LUMMI-573262 format. One record per residue (C-alpha): residue number from 1; residue in one letter; chain; x, y, z. Coordinates in steps of 0.001 Angstrom, whole numbers, plus 524288, in hexadecimal, padded with zeros to 5 digits. Layout:
BEGIN
 num residuo cadena  east north    up
 NUM       A      A     X     Y     Z
...
***
This chain:
BEGIN
 num residuo cadena  east north    up
   1       M      A 0552C 3F965 0CE75
   2       P      A 05107 4073B 0CA25
   3       V      A 04C3D 410E2 0D522
   4       S      A 041E9 41A78 0D119
   5       R      A 04455 42946 0D211
   6       R      A 0394C 429D1 0DB07
   7       A      A 03F1B 41F45 0E378
   8       V      A 04C8E 426C3 0E33E
   9       A      A 04601 433B6 0E5F7
  10       A      A 03D9B 42E93 0F190
  11       S      A 049A3 42661 0F7DF
  12       A      A 05321 43225 0F4F4
  13       T      A 04980 43B6C 0FC30
  14       A      A 047FE 4328D 107D1
  15       V      A 0568C 43003 108A9
  16       L      A 05B2C 43E19 105C5
  17       A      A 050BB 443CD 10F21
  18       A      A 05965 44001 119CE
  19       A      A 06690 44540 11400
  20       G      A 065C6 4511D 11C58
  21       F      A 06AB9 44B4F 128DF
  22       A      A 07750 44861 12F2C
  23       P      A 0794C 43D65 13870
  24       R      A 076B8 43F99 14743
  25       R      A 078EB 43953 15394
  26       A      A 06AFF 43CC8 15918
  27       A      A 0641E 43335 1611E
  28       A      A 0570D 42D9F 15B4D
  29       Q      A 04B66 43133 16257
  30       S      A 04148 426C6 1667B
  31       G      A 03ABE 42025 15B74
  32       A      A 0406F 418E2 14FA7
  33       M      A 04B21 41ED5 1481C
  34       Y      A 04A58 41EA0 138DD
  35       G      A 05480 41AF0 12FA9
  36       L      A 05727 41A5A 120F6
  37       I      A 06243 414AE 119AA
  38       S      A 06292 4179F 10B4F
  39       Q      A 06B4A 41584 0FF43
  40       L      A 06B9D 42007 0F47F
  41       F      A 07275 41F3A 0E711
  42       A      A 077A9 42B3E 0E295
  43       Q      A 078FF 43012 0D40E
  44       P      A 085BB 42B78 0CE15
  45       G      A 0911D 43357 0D485
  46       R      A 08814 43A5D 0DC93
  47       R      A 088A1 4326C 0E92D
  48       D      A 09193 43CB4 0F020
  49       D      A 088A1 447BC 0EC97
  50       L      A 07CDB 44017 0F204
  51       V      A 08454 43D74 0FE94
  52       A      A 088FA 44B15 100A9
  53       I      A 07A4F 45041 0FED6
  54       L      A 075E0 44623 1099B
  55       L      A 08080 44AD3 1128D
  56       A      A 07FA0 4596E 10F9C
  57       A      A 071D5 45882 113AA
  58       S      A 0757A 4530F 120F3
  59       A      A 07019 45CCC 12A4D
  60       A      A 068B3 45BB7 136DD
  61       M      A 05BB6 45431 13513
  62       P      A 0529F 45184 13FF7
  63       G      A 0515D 442BD 142C0
  64       C      A 05CE4 43F42 13B03
  65       L      A 066B2 43696 1437C
  66       S      A 06F7A 4320F 138E7
  67       Y      A 07119 433F8 12A06
  68       V      A 07C13 42C7A 12361
  69       V      A 07FA3 42DF4 114DB
  70       A      A 08963 42444 10FED
  71       R      A 08FAB 4206E 102CF
  72       D      A 08DF8 412D6 0FEC1
  73       A      A 09AF7 40C77 0FF55
  74       G      A 096C5 402A6 0F416
  75       R      A 08F57 40B41 0EA70
  76       E      A 09453 417BF 0E5A3
  77       D      A 0870A 41DE4 0E35F
  78       A      A 07F89 41983 0F019
  79       I      A 07E81 42015 0FDD0
  80       W      A 0773F 41B64 1098B
  81       I      A 070ED 4245E 11357
  82       T      A 06DEC 41EDF 12114
  83       E      A 0648F 427E9 129CD
  84       V      A 05EB0 42628 137A9
  85       W      A 054E5 42F31 13BE1
  86       R      A 04E08 43142 148FE
  87       D      A 04162 42C54 14201
  88       K      A 03B5F 42B83 13527
  89       A      A 03379 438CD 1364B
  90       S      A 04159 43FC2 137C4
  91       H      A 04516 43A52 12AF8
  92       A      A 03878 43E1D 12437
  93       A      A 03991 44C41 129ED
  94       S      A 046DA 44C97 1245E
  95       L      A 04168 44D58 115B0
  96       S      A 03CAB 45B75 11898
  97       L      A 0498B 460D3 11C88
  98       P      A 0503E 46A37 1130A
  99       Q      A 05D8F 463C9 11276
 100       V      A 05711 45669 10F8C
 101       R      A 04EA8 45BAD 104EF
 102       A      A 05A73 462CA 0FF49
 103       A      A 06269 455E2 0FFCC
 104       I      A 0571A 44EE3 0F904
 105       A      A 05717 45972 0EE1E
 106       K      A 064F5 45861 0EC56
 107       G      A 068DE 44A90 0EE54
 108       G      A 05CAB 443FD 0E704
 109       A      A 062A6 445B4 0D975
 110       L      A 06F65 43EFD 0DE68
 111       I      A 067EC 4327A 0E190
 112       A      A 067A9 42840 0D7C3
 113       G      A 06073 41E57 0DF48
 114       V      A 05CDF 4180D 0ECF5
 115       G      A 06158 40C15 0F25B
 116       T      A 05D9C 405A4 0FF3F
 117       R      A 0561C 40E18 108BA
 118       A      A 05219 4088C 11597
 119       E      A 04AB0 40E2A 1211B
 120       T      A 04F9A 409AE 12E70
 121       A      A 04D17 40A9C 13C91
 122       P      A 059EF 40E1E 142CA
 123       A      A 05BA1 40806 150B7
 124       G      A 067BE 41010 1542A
 125       G      A 075A7 41140 151A3
 126       A      A 082B9 418E4 1522F
 127       G      A 07D24 426E4 15453
 128       L      A 06F14 422CE 1563D
 129       A      A 067B9 41FB0 161E1
 130       A      A 0615F 41341 16274
***
């Protein structure tokens, strides 16, 4: 099924918005953690470039507890991004950070489409407080 440019741009903005943040082993504060799991499809031959942009933008971000970029083992144009945030407001605030805005500007053109995207409510796990 074809994906509209508007849907790609909106999803890319949301996914790349969190691109500036390295994994941390910080404990979650009281309240519900917020998570995202997203699949992106890169332009042909550009997956590693997109991965590099996401990883290069990994810098301190308030409220980001974990940010993992992974190459899909079964599809050469796909990547998965798994995020855990202290709360949904922390994720929303990330959209205004300079490194996130730069990643969106630089990486957006490399995105051919958006696959699965799910919001989650992390309960805990390795590196995260329950």
